[in-house]
C-alpha distance (Angstrom), angle and dihedral (degrees) to the residues before:
residue distance angle dihedral
X1 . . .
X2 3.87 . .
X3 3.78 113.1 .
X4 3.80 114.5 -99.2
X5 3.79 118.9 -139.0
X6 3.82 127.7 -156.3
X7 3.79 137.1 158.1
X8 3.80 147.7 139.1
X9 3.76 117.8 -89.6
X10 3.80 118.3 -167.3
X11 3.84 118.2 -150.7
X12 3.76 101.8 -153.6
X13 3.81 139.6 166.4
X14 3.74 145.5 107.7
X15 3.80 122.3 -42.7
X16 3.77 113.0 -73.6
X17 3.80 94.1 16.5
X18 3.85 89.3 127.8
X19 3.85 101.1 -104.8
X20 3.80 95.0 143.2
X21 3.80 92.2 46.5
X22 3.85 89.2 49.0
X23 3.83 92.1 50.6
X24 3.80 91.2 52.4
X25 3.82 90.7 45.9
X26 3.82 91.9 51.2
X27 3.83 93.3 48.1
X28 3.82 95.6 41.9
X29 3.82 90.0 -130.5
X30 3.76 135.4 79.0
X31 3.73 107.5 -104.4
X32 3.82 104.8 142.2
X33 3.77 121.5 55.4
X34 3.78 115.7 -116.5
X35 3.77 136.0 -157.1
X36 3.77 138.6 164.5
X37 3.82 87.6 -124.1
X38 3.80 117.3 92.0
X39 3.85 123.7 -112.7
X40 3.81 94.2 29.5
X41 3.80 93.8 137.8
X42 3.77 112.6 74.8
X43 3.79 103.0 163.3
X44 3.76 135.9 51.7
X45 3.81 101.6 -107.6
X46 3.82 121.4 -160.7
X47 3.79 118.7 -146.7
X48 3.81 117.5 -178.2
X49 3.80 117.3 -142.7
X50 3.78 110.6 -171.4
X51 3.78 141.1 166.1
X52 3.74 139.7 149.7
X53 3.75 106.7 -32.4
X54 3.80 99.6 -2.7
X55 3.82 145.8 72.8
X56 3.84 118.7 -172.3
X57 3.83 113.3 -169.5
X58 3.76 103.4 -152.6
X59 3.85 116.8 -158.3
X60 3.79 117.2 -156.0
X61 3.81 104.6 -158.2
X62 3.82 135.8 -166.6
X63 3.83 114.1 -94.6
X64 3.79 112.8 -87.1
X65 3.84 112.5 -113.6
X66 3.79 127.0 -163.1
X67 3.76 91.7 -137.6
X68 3.82 135.4 7.9
X69 3.79 119.1 -120.1
X70 3.79 95.6 -165.9
X71 3.84 139.0 3.5
X72 3.76 92.3 -89.4
X73 3.83 90.7 58.6
X74 3.80 88.1 47.5
X75 3.74 90.9 55.8
X76 3.85 90.8 49.8
X77 3.78 92.1 50.9
X78 3.82 90.0 51.8
X79 3.79 89.5 48.4
X80 3.81 92.6 52.6
X81 3.76 94.2 43.7
X82 3.81 92.2 49.9
X83 3.81 91.5 53.6
X84 3.80 90.2 52.2
X85 3.76 100.3 41.0
X86 3.75 103.7 33.8
X87 3.82 110.9 21.4
X88 3.77 109.6 32.5
X89 3.80 126.1 97.0
X90 3.82 86.7 177.4
X91 3.76 134.1 14.9
X92 3.79 128.2 -147.5
X93 3.85 102.9 -156.1
X94 3.81 101.6 -158.2
X95 3.80 116.8 -160.1
X96 3.83 127.7 -170.7
X97 3.79 99.2 -124.4
X98 3.81 91.0 -160.5
X99 3.77 93.1 60.2
X100 3.84 104.0 30.9
X101 3.82 120.1 106.7
X102 3.80 116.9 -137.9
X103 3.79 89.6 -146.5
X104 3.86 93.5 53.9
X105 3.76 112.7 53.8
X106 3.81 113.4 -171.2
X107 3.86 115.7 -145.8
X108 3.79 119.7 -149.6
X109 3.82 113.7 -117.9
X110 3.79 97.1 -115.0
X111 3.75 137.0 169.8
X112 3.79 109.6 -106.4
X113 3.80 111.3 -85.2
X114 3.79 97.5 17.0
X115 3.83 110.1 133.9
X116 3.74 120.2 -134.1
X117 3.79 139.2 -166.4
X118 3.79 115.9 -140.3
X119 3.77 105.6 -140.6
X120 3.81 123.5 -175.5
X121 3.79 112.3 -154.5
X122 3.83 134.8 -161.3
X123 3.80 88.6 35.8
X124 3.80 90.5 151.4
X125 3.83 90.8 71.7
X126 3.84 120.0 93.9
X127 3.79 92.6 -130.0
X128 3.81 89.5 59.9
X129 3.86 97.6 41.3
X130 3.77 92.9 58.6
X131 3.83 93.2 62.9
X132 3.78 105.2 23.3
X133 3.81 98.0 105.9
X134 3.80 92.2 49.9
X135 3.80 91.8 42.1
X136 3.82 94.5 50.2
X137 3.84 92.6 45.9
X138 3.80 96.2 48.3
X139 3.82 96.4 42.9
X140 3.78 94.0 43.5
X141 3.79 91.5 52.0
X142 3.82 92.9 47.8
X143 3.81 98.9 42.0
X144 3.80 106.1 31.7
X145 3.82 97.6 -145.3
X146 3.77 123.1 -172.8
X147 3.85 87.9 -115.4
X148 3.75 140.4 -7.6
X149 3.79 118.3 -136.5
X150 3.78 137.6 175.7
X151 3.79 122.0 -145.2
X152 3.79 144.5 161.2
X153 3.85 101.7 -145.6
X154 3.85 90.2 -172.5
X155 3.81 92.9 55.4
X156 3.83 94.0 31.7
X157 3.80 90.9 -123.5
X158 3.82 111.8 157.7
X159 3.83 92.5 2.2
X160 3.86 94.8 118.0
X161 3.82 89.6 52.7
X162 3.75 90.9 49.8
X163 3.83 90.7 47.9
X164 3.82 89.7 53.6
X165 3.82 91.1 50.9
X166 3.79 90.8 49.9
X167 3.80 94.2 50.1
X168 3.80 92.3 45.5
X169 3.86 89.6 59.4
X170 3.86 99.2 46.0
X171 3.78 112.9 118.4
X172 3.77 120.6 -121.0
X173 3.81 112.2 -93.3
X174 3.82 145.4 115.1
X175 3.80 120.8 -83.1
X176 3.77 118.5 -79.5
X177 3.82 95.0 -150.5
X178 3.76 136.3 35.3
X179 3.76 115.8 -83.7
X180 3.85 111.8 -95.0
X181 3.83 94.1 27.9
X182 3.79 112.8 130.3
X183 3.78 101.3 -171.1
X184 3.78 142.5 -9.8
X185 3.79 92.6 -120.6
X186 3.80 125.6 98.8
X187 3.79 124.6 -121.6
X188 3.82 88.4 -108.6
X189 3.82 89.7 65.1
X190 3.77 93.5 50.1
X191 3.78 91.0 48.4
X192 3.81 89.4 59.2
X193 3.75 91.9 46.2
X194 3.81 91.9 50.4
X195 3.83 91.1 52.8
X196 3.82 89.6 48.9
X197 3.77 91.6 49.8
X198 3.79 90.8 57.8
X199 3.82 89.6 49.6
X200 3.80 87.7 56.9
X201 3.83 90.7 47.8
X202 3.80 97.0 48.1
X203 3.78 106.0 34.6
X204 3.77 135.1 54.5
X205 3.78 144.7 -159.2
X206 3.81 111.8 24.7
X207 3.77 99.3 -20.1
X208 3.88 98.1 92.4
X209 3.77 93.4 47.2
X210 3.79 93.6 44.9
X211 3.79 93.1 52.7
X212 3.78 126.8 92.6
X213 3.86 122.2 -176.9
X214 3.78 123.4 -147.1
X215 3.80 120.5 -175.6
X216 3.82 104.7 -142.1
X217 3.80 97.3 179.8
X218 3.81 134.4 17.7
X219 3.77 112.4 175.0
X220 3.76 126.8 171.2
X221 3.83 114.0 -152.0
X222 3.78 124.7 -168.2
X223 3.74 112.3 -116.9
X224 3.82 92.6 3.4
X225 3.80 137.3 77.6
X226 3.82 117.9 -81.6
X227 3.80 110.9 -99.8
X228 3.77 112.4 -130.0
X229 3.81 121.4 177.8
X230 3.76 118.0 -175.6
X231 3.81 134.9 178.4
X232 3.81 122.3 -146.1
X233 3.79 113.4 -152.5
X234 3.78 121.4 -157.3
X235 3.79 132.1 174.6
X236 3.78 103.9 -125.5
X237 3.81 138.1 39.7
X238 3.80 89.2 -124.7
X239 3.78 90.8 56.9
X240 3.80 89.8 53.5
X241 3.78 90.3 53.7
X242 3.83 91.3 50.7
X243 3.78 91.3 51.4
X244 3.80 93.3 50.2
X245 3.81 95.6 41.0
X246 3.76 128.6 -167.9
X247 3.83 110.2 -23.7
X248 3.78 89.4 -12.0
X249 3.77 93.3 -65.1
X250 3.80 98.9 134.2
X251 3.82 92.9 45.6
X252 3.81 90.2 52.7
X253 3.79 90.9 50.7
X254 3.82 90.7 48.2
X255 3.81 91.4 48.7
X256 3.80 92.1 49.4
X257 3.79 95.3 48.9
X258 3.78 93.6 44.3
X259 3.82 91.4 47.9
X260 3.84 90.7 51.9
X261 3.75 92.3 48.0
X262 3.80 91.7 48.0
X263 3.78 92.2 50.0
X264 3.81 89.7 51.0
X265 3.81 90.8 51.9
X266 3.77 96.8 45.1
X267 3.81 96.7 36.8
X268 3.82 93.2 -133.5
X269 3.81 140.3 80.0
X270 3.77 120.7 -75.5
X271 3.82 135.1 -168.8
X272 3.81 105.5 -153.2
X273 3.77 126.2 -167.8
X274 3.83 121.8 -174.9
X275 3.80 127.8 -163.4
X276 3.81 127.9 -172.3
X277 3.77 123.2 -142.5
X278 3.82 133.4 171.6
X279 3.75 120.6 -125.3
X280 3.80 105.4 176.4
X281 3.77 113.3 -126.0
X282 3.74 94.1 -15.4
X283 3.80 93.3 165.4
X284 3.85 88.2 64.7
X285 3.83 95.4 45.0
X286 3.87 116.1 90.3
X287 3.80 90.1 -161.3
X288 3.76 92.4 55.5
X289 3.80 91.9 43.9
X290 3.77 89.9 55.0
X291 3.81 93.1 44.5
X292 3.90 90.5 50.9
X293 3.82 92.4 50.3
X294 3.78 101.2 -104.6
X295 3.83 96.1 110.0
X296 3.77 124.7 43.6
């Protein structure tokens, strides 16, 4: 019998490096929410890439920060570090080539002996192209990765080569999950993430980062749209007013966009209701962080 390969691969890097976009590109489907704003990803999200003789368990991780500004960011740092140090058989260290400095290589915080691929992203942009050779040479010499690659996750350039490098380094072993399974998360989780993605798309300043989404009810009904009720928690009364907008206009727009995105993800009709509540300084409150699913 041919040898089967399987393993966990952590996609790690600084905020806004493009990890979620890369996960979606590798899988060929949109699983992780994406935004141009940093710190969009708040959970470790598993996407399962499989084929004949292999199963790669890809972990999209929150962006690594040097220091945490609040308890929520502290939780996200722990989540990222755990994926790198405890779970990963291989690490894809993703670097935004437009922002990286050739003179300041940044090493991933790995467990000793864990191999990693150094992957420069956004290489299609002119600001990256001008310094890519110097960047790759300097970082490769300083960090000694297993391989250096250049990709544009957004345009799917170089993604197939990266996929081949990942699969070549998977250890031998049986599959961890049933064949055909895409993730270990439930639809309820992705519903909350899809609503939160639309908050990132439609609102600015502190609103997206101050918003947590909790799905209170997710009910499938034969011959009728799924009923999904979600609560958006913010930290200030003023933030609640911004989310709702004049005469409820902005909340209606948010609901319509989130409902359409959720229907596209599920492949069936959805009736979505959104409610806004204030939970003062929830990002600093361990009880709220646990209630909202950020602490176990």
